[in-house]
N, C-alpha and C positions, 0 to 999 in steps of 0.2 A: 503494499499500500503506500503510495508515495505521501509525504508531506508538506504541504506548500508553508515556506516561511515566511513571515513579516518581518519588518527590521526599524521599528519605529525612533525617530533619531528623537532618545532623551538626552542628549549631551551629556552625558557621563553623571547622571544625576540618577540616585538611588532611586530603583523602581519598587513601589510597595503593592503588595496586593493586600486590601482591605478587604476582609472576607467577614460575612454578619448574615443573619439573619437564623437559620438553621433548624431542625427538627424539636426543640423544646417549646414549652407554652411561651419562652419569653421572646419568641422570633420578632416579634414588631417592636418590641422596646431597643432590641439588637439593630434592627432596623433606619430605628429613632435616632441611634449612637453615632451609626455608621454616616448619614445623613449630616451629623453637627460633625463629624471628623473631616468629612469630605468639603464644604464648606471652611475651615480651620485650617488644614495642612496647609504647606508654604508653598506653593506651587512652584516657584522659583529656585525651592531646593530641593524636591519631590516628585516623581512621574507618579502617577498612582493609576492601579488597576481594580474597579469594583469587583467583585466577585460575589453574589448574592448564594445562598444555602437554600433551596427551599423545604416547606415544612417534609415532603417525601427525599430529602436529601441529594437531592438534583444540584448540582453545582454549575451557576448559570451565570453568562455575562451579563453586567447591567451597567445599563448608561452613566453617566457623570453626571446623575441631576438631583443632586439634592433635596430639592424643591422637594421632590416629589415622595420623600420619605421622612415625612412628620406626622403629627397627628393630628389631623385636619377635623374640627366640629365634632370632636370626639370617636372619631374614625382611626381606625391602629392601622398602619401602613402597611407592607405585604409582599415578601420578593417577586413572587407572581405577578405583581402588579407594574413593579421595573424594569422584569427579564427583559432581554432583547429577545428573547428566542424560547418558546415551550418547550423544542425539544431538546436542545443542542446543549454538551456537557464540556465544562471544563474540567482538565487534569492538571493536578500538580505535578512535577517530578517525579519518575518513580525510583529515582537511585541518587544516593549523596553527591553521584559526579554529573548531574544536569539541573541547572534551575528553572527550566524553560516551563512555560507553560502550553498547554496545546487546548486549541477549542475541534470539538468534533460536532459534527450536522448530520443526521441520515442524508446519505445519498452525494454527500461534498467528501471531498478530500481534509483529511485534518490536517488544521492552520496551527503553527506555531505562534502566539502571541507575544512573543519575547523573553526574556529572561528576568525571574522578578529575584530582587535581591532582598528583601525584608518581607513578611507575612505579619501583618495589624489583625489579629483576630480580635474582632469585635463582637463576639457570639457571649453570651449570656444562658445559663443553666447547663443541664446536661447535653451531651453529642457536641461540646462544643467548648467550655472553660471548663469542664472536667477532668480536663487531663487526655481527651480524646484526641483531638484534634492539635494539642501538643505533640504526642505520640506520633502521629501522621507528618508533622514538621520534622520531629529528630531523624525518622526513615527517612526523609527525603534529604535530609540536612540541610533544611534551607533555613535560616535565623528569622526569629518571631521574637515581638513584644512580650512580655508578660514571663510568668512563671511557672516553670518546668512542667513535665509529668504527675510527681509526684504529689508537690505544693497545691499545684492547680486541682486533681483527684480532693485530697485532705481539705481543701479551702470551701470545695463544693459541698461536702457529706460536711454535716452540722454535727454529727455524732465524735468522728475524728477531729474534725476541728478542736471540739472540747477536751477530748484526750489529750491529744497534743499540747493546749494550751494549760490544764490544769497539771500537767507534768514540769511543763516548767514555773509554776508556782501563780500562773497567771489565775484571777477568777471566773468564773464562768458561770455559777448557777447549779439550779438543781433541774434534773433531767430524767427522762428515760425515753429507751428507744423500742417503738412495737415494729420487730420484721415482718414480712411475709409472711413463714410457715407460720409463724405463733397468732397470727390475726386467721389465719384457713383454716381453725378447729377450733371447737367451741368450747375445751380447756382452758388452748392456750389465749381466747378472747376473755377469759374470766381472770386468768392470772395477769394478764396486760392491767384489767379494768381495776383490780385488788392493787397492782403497784401502783398505777396511775395515782389513784385515791389518796393515797398515800402523800403524794405532793401537796395535797391543799388546792385551792380555789382562791383568785382564776387560774385557768390553765392558757398555754398557747399550744393550738395542736398544728403542726408544720410539717409539710415535706421533708424529708431530709436531705434530699439532693433537688432543691431549687429554689431560686430568686423571685426577687422585684416583687415579694410579698403576694407569692401566689398561693392558690389554696390553703391560706391561713385562717384558723378559728379561734375565737378568743371563746373558751368555753367557762360560764358562770356556775354551771349545776350540772352534773354529773350524767343527768338525764340525756346533755347535749353530746355526749360523748363517743358514742357510735356513730352519729352523722358524722360527726367533724373528724373521724378518723378517715373515715369513707371519703367523705369531700378531700381530704390531702393526699388520699392513694389514688385521688383521680391523677396527681401531678407525678406520684411515689408511690410504688409499692412498700419501701420504708419509712417509716412516720419517727416524728419525734417528737415527746411532749415535755413543755418546759413549765415550770412552776412563775407565775404571775411574781413580779418584784414591782416594787415602787418606786419610781427614778425619773431621773431625766437621761434622755436618749440623745449621747453625743456622739459625732462621730468624725474620726480624724482620716487623714488622707496621707497616706507614705510612699514615696517617690525615691529612687536610686540614683541617685547621682555618682559623680567617677569616684568620690570618698565614702560609699557607702550609702544606705536608705536615711533620709530624713523624713518629720512628720511635718504637714501643715500645721497652721493654726485650725482649730476644732472647729465643729459646727453644732448647733443645734437642732433637732426635729422638734417642729410645734405643729402639732395635729388640729385643725380647723374646723369649722364644721362641726355635723353630728357625729365623726368618726372618732370610733373608742381607739385605734392603734391606728399604725401608720400600715394601712395594705394597699392595695395594687391604685384601688380607684384614689385614695386619701393621696396617693403619692405620683401619679401621672394625670391624673383628671380632674382632680377638684382643686381645695382650698387649703393642703399643707404649706406650710413653709419653710426654708430653708436661712436659720439664722446664724450670720457669720461673720464676725467671730463670736463663737458662745460666749454669754456671760459667768466668764469664769474668773476666779481669781488669779495671781501670777503663779501660785503653786497649784491649784489644780491645772492649768494650763502645762504646766511643765511636764506634772503628772501623767497625761493622757498621753502627751507627746511620747515621753518615755515608753509609757504600756506601748503603745502600738507599734513603737520600732522594737519594741521587744517580740511582741507577737507576731510581728511578721517575719523577724529572724528563726523565732520558734517553728513556723512554718514550712523554714525555709522558701520564703518566695521572693521574688525576683521581679526587679521594672516595676510593679506597681500595685497598689492594693487598697481597699478602703476597710477601716475597722472601727465596728460600731460598739460604741459601749452605753451601759446603762452608768448614772453616778446615782449611787443608791442615798438614803436619807443619812445614812450614817458616815456619810461622805467618803467612803469607799468605792473602789470603781470594778466593775464583771464586763469583760467579753460578751458581747450579743453574738457577734458571727464575724468573719473576713470574707471581703469578697474580692477575688483575687484579679477580675476585670469586670471593675465597677462601668456604671451608665456616664457617659459621655454627650447625653440627652442637653438642650437648651436649661432644665432646670436640674440636674445633675448637683449633687452635694462634692464631685470628686473635682473636677473644673475649676468648680466654683471656690472651692477652698483653696486650690493654689495660685486662684487668680487672687485673693485676699494674701496669698502668702508671698506676692510677688515673682509669680511663675504665670504669664499669661497662658489662653490656652494654645494659642499656636506654636509656642516655646513647649509649651507643658508636650503635645506630641512629636515636638523636633527632639526632647529629649528622650523621650521613649523608644523611640528611632534608633539614636546614635548609639542609645544603649545595647538595642538589640544590635546593631550591626557589629557594636566593640566583642560581643558574646559570641561563642563558637556552641554550634550545639553538640551533642555528647556528654559525656560524663564530664562534670565540671566541679 
C-alpha cells in the first residue's frame, strides 16, 4: 500500500498534537479545554495538530476552530460535531523510531500528516487521564505533557490516591471502597452497607475513577444509599464512599519548573445558588465562583502550598497537577483529591491560579510543552 506524504512547512517550530475528547463521561469538558488551549497557545512558537477522540474511540482529524468547542446556551460540545470526517482515522507512530502521524480514510491512500514533536493530552477521566494514553505514548516514544503511567493511574483512582498520600503522612479523611464483586451479591451488599454506616452522615458517594464531579451524590439518609451507589456505578463499577466533613474547599495548582515543582496562590470554591456541593452543574453551568487568592492568612497559605507540592511528589506527578483540600474547622488540612490533568476551560481554577501567581495562560502552556520536550520517555 502506498503512503502519500505531506510536508507542512512549520519553520522548525515544535509540532504539538493536541489530543482531546475521549470515551469517558468527561468528553465534553475535554473538548472545551481543547478549545481554550487552541485559543491561547503561542502560534509564533508552535504548530498545532488538533486530534479528537470520539465517544467510540475513533481518532479523528479536527479543524483548528476553537470557537466551535465551547459550551453554548448550556449545550456541551462533542468531537463528532467538529471532526472533519465521519470515517477517517488518525494513527500515532507505532514504534519509538518514528513520530509520523498518519491519516487513513476508506478508499484512499494513507497520508502522512508530518511528525509530531510532543503531545498535549487534554483528556479527562478514564481512557486518557488514567495512564492508558500515557502508556500508548511511552510505547510510541513520543514526549507528552503531564504525569507518567503510574502517577496518572494513581491520581485517577481515588482509593489509591488516598492510600499513597496517607502513607506519606498527608491527611485524607475517612472513606471506604465498594468493589464490583462485593456489590454483585446480597451478602456483599449487606457488608458494604454496614461498613458505610460506620462512617456516619452525611456521606459522599462517588465513582472511584471519574472526575468533573460526575456521578456524585450527597447522602443524608441511609435510605438513599443504594440509589447513590447505583448512580456512581453508571460511571465506574468501583465506587468510593467518603465521610462528610465541615470545612472550606481550597485548591492549589502545582507546576513543574526547571528547578522543581512550585505551588500557586490558592483558590477557594464558593458554591452558589441552591447547590449543596460542587457538582457538575455547579462547576460548569451555573453559579459557583472561584475566589483567587483564597482568603487565608500567611501561615495557612504557606502550609497549603507546602502540602500541595508534597502531595505532587508523593504520587510521583510530573508537569502539572491541581490538589484539592478541605480546610477543617480545627485548622488542619485534608486532601480531597489530586487531578493530574486539570481543566483548562475559561472558568477552570488551574490556569486562573497561575495567572494570579504571575504566569499568564500562554506562558503556562509554553512551560508545560517545554518541560515535556526536555523530558525523555521511558524509565526516568
